[in-house]
C-alpha angles and dihedrals in degrees: 000000000000091000090054091049091049090051092052092049092047093049092048090051092050092050092048091051091047092053092046093049091049087064091044091238125152120226088257091054090055091047092052093049096046098034087231119132119263091231091053092051090047091055090050093051090048092054095248097115137029115210124233122255096265092049091052090052089050092050093047092051094049093045092044094232134123121273090224092054091055097048097041115102089214110109128209121244093272094056099030095094090053091051090055089050092050091053093045125085092259097106092037096051099046115065094214095176091065089065095045093253117145110221093216091051089053090048089053091052093048093046091058090064107009097164096050097043094043088052089051092051091047088052090055090049091050091049091050091051093048091052093044094248099165127183093274095053091043091055092048090050090053090048092051090050089051092050092048091049088059096039085247089280124120111181093186091062091045088054095046091050092050093047091048091053092049094048092050098040088241119163107217125218141053095325094052111150106254090192088056091053091049091049091052091053092049101041103030100036104024098244127165111207126198136172112230138190099230093181090077089064096061122250097012098100090110094050109107100191143354124203118203105198095191089067100022084238119159114197116196125199106247089224092068118115123221095267093052092049090048092054092048092050091049091048093049089051087051092056089054102039092047090042092230117184134195098036138167116257099205135067120223095045114260108160142344137200102205144012090249088063091054093046093049090050088055092048091052091049090049089053089051090052090053091051097045098041111030114214102225095052092045091052091051094049093045092052090055092046095047088052091064112113092218136036113256116185092192092056091048090051089050090050090054094046091048089066106027148349088230114083088189092060091047097048093047091048087055089063088060096047106036093060098042102037105026101032090236101143102153101081144114135213123204133180116199128193129198114190123217118277095009136095093211114116121196134189105237099179135011140177131182122192123205096352142012098274122213100259109065141145117282123208097196099077092251122157116261115228110277089211093070106112093228091056094043089054091050092053093048095044116121128203113296091356131134121208125194123181145141137229140180104230117202116199107204096196096054098028089227126133128203135195102226122196116191142179125189127189143159110272104231095201108048106067098271099318113149124218134204127195128194141174120202121202119197110238108234136132092282099049093041089054093049098042111049098184090058087082093049126105086226087087112073117229124221135181107230141177133205103241131355090241092061101031122117095194093109098177093056111142095202099048112140098196142002120282091256098160092045091048090054092050091049091049092052091048091050090051091052091052091049092050091049090051092051092049091050092053095045099046 
């Protein structure tokens, strides 16, 4: 009902502005002629208020238009495309407020050129459909943009997590007392917690936990190890301490009903990261490690294991800390997965801070560069092994170089699928000053591409397929040059 009311007010405001602009009147001109305040008229035009019957009659008389035309929700051909946009899911699906965008301001911009901007939005929708960008992937793209906007660092959650730990005498870090976390959920938040054999329910063997809000019942897959249970407990506490609602009730993620649900899931996971890997200690240890003159994979592995048994948690926590505490904002994080009995490698998660870095997910089933250290590790990974290494990756097309740190290991919970995590730091004056071993020959350098289909490293010995997209671009460029040459000779 509210959505319908908002639509009626917005349409009335658009029509009023259209009639005013036809007469080339300013808002002040209309205010002077109607004796209505300029601020009141502005609120009407912005869809915030809907005038009473007598005020509409007054406006119609001054503007020399019909009362019925003003109050009708039918739009003329100039505004019709905008009406379709208003009634679509566009404004529902995009959480504009997260990006500091005022909905009414956007409406004003669109209403100035409704046909052109609606056509542009429809183009984006068509592109998303062609590249199979469904609602889920769209929401995750919006979430990543939101994280990148904030450098993936939220000091208010860091503070809440620290205060929570102090109030509950909770020692943060790898040796956090899991029984203490469980007790907090039970005593502070009224949880009932049970271990369950999900395999007996069919295809739920990969489900880690299920929360049943009606009973405040948290069911845990009995296959979970201690670290996985600890993360779930910390995350559940995050949902409650941060008062996050709506929220997902399953882990791993299966479905969602709104973007708010996805965002709240991220906030709870961020809280868990703060609890499991405390910021101050991580900063101190990283400073010492970055001060090393040479890269040492063993020391980096020890650094990870000092904080957690989950490389994924550690690498993702780095994206919070490097930007906020070290001023390293040009970086990317990628999580790769290679399923059992297949050579196909997919990017499961990605994050880019400050700019869209060179290595990124591709939706066209192209082959990621086999020279990326994270992919090389995956291919060399043996059963129950963990590999940690570093590489300087030079991207010929962009001319940029990155220090890439990566750890690969066998995922113990997904039927033999292996995972590889990496963080790439753009090499510039700031990062080279902060990370001493980045200048050392102890880190191997490699010329890399993004995908085989777009790579111009023609003598690559690990290429999976021909540079088809690059060849097409080169062909088109050659054609343009030939046409230019013909024109020059003929003119």
